[in-house]
C-alpha positions as CSV (number, residue, x, y, z in Angstrom):
1,M,100.8,93.9,119.4
2,T,101.3,90.8,117.6
3,V,102.4,91.5,113.9
4,T,102.7,88.9,111.3
5,V,104.5,89.4,107.9
6,S,103.5,87.4,104.7
7,K,104.0,87.8,101.0
8,G,101.3,89.6,98.9
9,F,98.0,91.1,99.3
10,T,94.5,90.5,98.3
11,K,92.4,91.7,95.6
12,A,90.0,93.3,98.3
13,E,93.3,94.8,99.9
14,R,94.3,96.6,96.8
15,P,92.6,100.0,97.8
16,Q,94.4,100.0,101.1
17,A,97.7,98.8,99.4
18,A,97.6,101.9,97.0
19,A,96.6,104.3,99.8
20,L,99.4,103.3,101.8
21,F,101.8,103.8,98.9
22,W,100.1,107.1,97.9
23,Q,100.4,108.2,101.5
24,A,104.2,107.5,101.6
25,F,105.1,108.8,98.1
26,A,102.4,111.7,97.4
27,A,105.1,114.4,98.3
28,K,107.4,113.0,95.8
29,L,105.1,111.9,93.2
30,H,102.1,114.5,93.3
31,K,103.3,116.9,90.6
32,V,103.5,114.0,88.1
33,M,100.9,111.5,89.2
34,G,98.3,113.9,90.9
35,P,95.8,114.7,91.5
36,D,95.1,112.3,94.3
37,E,92.1,110.3,92.9
38,K,94.1,109.6,89.7
39,G,97.3,108.6,91.6
40,L,95.4,106.4,93.6
41,A,93.4,104.9,90.9
42,F,96.6,104.2,88.9
43,F,98.5,102.5,92.0
44,E,95.4,100.4,92.7
45,T,95.9,98.9,89.3
46,A,99.7,99.0,89.3
47,L,100.9,97.7,92.6
48,D,101.8,94.0,92.0
49,P,101.4,91.7,95.3
50,E,104.1,89.4,94.1
51,F,106.8,92.1,95.3
52,A,105.1,92.9,98.6
53,L,105.6,91.6,102.1
54,V,102.6,92.8,104.2
55,A,102.5,93.5,107.7
56,R,99.0,92.5,109.5
57,D,97.6,92.5,113.0
58,T,95.9,89.4,114.7
59,D,92.6,90.8,113.1
60,G,94.3,90.4,109.7
61,R,94.2,94.4,109.3
62,M,97.0,95.7,106.9
63,L,99.4,97.7,109.1
64,G,102.0,98.3,106.4
65,L,103.9,96.7,103.4
66,A,107.4,96.6,102.1
67,G,108.0,96.6,98.4
68,F,110.9,94.8,96.4
69,K,112.2,94.8,92.9
70,T,113.6,91.7,91.1
71,N,114.4,90.9,87.5
72,K,110.9,89.6,87.3
73,G,109.4,92.9,88.2
74,G,108.6,95.2,91.3
75,L,106.0,96.5,93.6
76,A,105.2,99.6,91.6
77,G,104.8,98.0,88.2
78,G,102.3,99.2,85.5
79,S,102.4,99.6,81.7
80,L,102.1,102.6,79.5
81,S,98.5,101.6,78.9
82,D,97.8,101.4,82.6
83,L,99.0,105.0,82.7
84,A,96.9,105.9,79.6
85,R,93.7,104.2,81.1
86,V,94.1,106.9,84.1
87,Y,95.7,110.0,82.4
88,G,94.9,109.5,78.7
89,W,98.0,108.9,76.1
90,F,99.5,112.3,76.0
91,G,99.5,112.3,79.7
92,A,100.8,108.6,80.0
93,I,103.7,109.6,77.5
94,W,105.1,112.3,79.2
95,R,104.7,110.8,82.7
96,G,106.5,107.5,81.6
97,V,109.4,109.6,80.5
98,V,109.5,111.6,83.8
99,L,109.1,108.5,86.0
100,S,112.0,106.8,84.1
101,V,114.3,109.3,86.0
102,L,113.5,107.5,89.3
103,E,114.3,104.0,88.0
104,R,117.0,101.9,89.2
105,D,119.0,99.3,87.3
106,L,119.3,96.1,89.0
107,Q,122.6,94.6,89.9
108,P,123.2,90.8,90.1
109,G,123.0,89.5,93.7
110,V,121.4,92.7,94.9
111,F,117.9,92.8,96.4
112,Q,116.4,96.0,95.6
113,M,113.8,97.4,98.3
114,D,111.2,99.4,96.8
115,G,109.9,101.3,99.7
116,I,108.4,100.7,103.2
117,F,105.0,102.2,104.0
118,V,103.4,102.0,107.5
119,A,99.7,103.0,108.2
120,A,99.4,106.4,110.0
121,E,97.6,104.6,113.0
122,A,100.4,102.1,113.2
123,R,103.5,104.4,113.2
124,G,105.8,104.5,116.4
125,R,105.2,100.6,116.9
126,G,108.1,99.1,115.1
127,I,106.2,98.0,112.2
128,G,108.8,99.7,109.7
129,T,111.5,97.7,111.5
130,T,109.5,94.5,111.4
131,L,109.0,95.1,107.8
132,L,112.9,95.7,107.1
133,C,113.7,92.6,108.8
134,A,111.4,90.5,106.7
135,I,113.1,92.1,103.6
136,K,116.7,91.1,104.9
137,A,115.2,87.5,105.7
138,E,113.5,87.4,102.0
139,A,116.9,88.7,100.6
140,Q,118.9,85.9,102.6
141,R,116.3,83.2,101.6
142,R,116.8,84.0,98.0
143,G,120.6,83.9,98.4
144,M,121.2,87.6,97.4
145,A,124.5,89.4,98.4
146,E,123.1,92.7,99.5
147,V,119.9,94.6,100.0
148,Q,119.9,98.1,98.5
149,L,117.5,100.9,98.9
150,D,117.5,104.7,98.3
151,V,116.3,107.3,100.8
152,I,115.6,110.9,99.9
153,D,117.1,113.9,101.5
154,T,113.8,114.9,102.9
155,N,113.0,111.9,104.9
156,P,115.9,111.7,107.8
157,R,113.6,109.5,110.0
158,A,113.8,106.8,107.5
159,Q,117.5,107.1,107.0
160,A,117.9,106.8,110.7
161,L,115.8,103.8,110.7
162,Y,118.0,102.1,107.9
163,E,121.3,103.1,109.6
164,R,120.2,101.7,112.9
165,E,119.4,98.5,111.0
166,G,123.0,98.3,109.7
167,F,122.6,99.9,106.4
168,K,125.5,102.0,105.0
169,P,125.5,104.8,102.4
170,V,127.3,103.7,99.4
171,G,126.4,106.6,97.1
172,V,124.4,109.8,96.1
173,E,122.2,110.6,93.2
174,K,121.2,114.0,92.5
175,T,117.9,114.9,90.7
176,G,119.3,118.0,89.0
177,P,116.4,119.9,87.4
178,F,114.0,117.4,88.4
179,R,114.4,118.5,92.0
180,H,111.5,121.0,91.5
181,L,109.1,118.1,90.1
182,F,109.9,115.7,92.9
183,G,110.5,117.7,95.9
184,F,113.8,116.4,96.9
185,S,117.4,117.3,95.5
186,R,119.3,114.0,96.3
187,A,118.8,110.3,97.1
188,T,121.3,108.3,99.1
189,K,121.9,104.8,97.9
190,M,122.1,102.6,101.2
191,S,123.5,98.9,101.3
192,W,123.2,96.1,103.7
193,P,125.4,93.0,103.2
194,V,123.5,89.7,103.7
195,P,125.2,87.5,106.1
196,A,126.2,84.1,104.7
197,A,123.7,81.5,105.7
């Protein structure tokens, strides 16, 4: 299967991008962002195509996407008013506070990956690896020193993929009392040094 990766997704592809994101993160975010229809409605608005690399087949169908974050924003954006449109102001405020626990501060020279999501029907075909390679190439193109990502303890398959692709663990963050809310107790920070051009 021929796969191409390009930056961004169209307005028409927003529902599919949101569905892929929610499929990947519902287990972690459902207690905060559920029910499903509200989570999907929020992310359909909040996902920013400027911070996405999208894998498509020869017919242009979206097979998966990888998000990243820079000092200008990230894939999973959205404002408090975006949250309020879906959950009301009270719901927006407490969700904003809880979601801030998952935020990562950007470091100079670090290209922060913001998740890889592959459509269920496209799994096992190397799409995740293709997207990860595209993230590495984008980091190199931007002159970054390293790529960083976080992988949760309940996703050993993802950690195995990252290790095969040369990522090394560089730290662990525990969720503490939030583990019951997010469904995982720790996230491993992994790093890949960008080779000099």
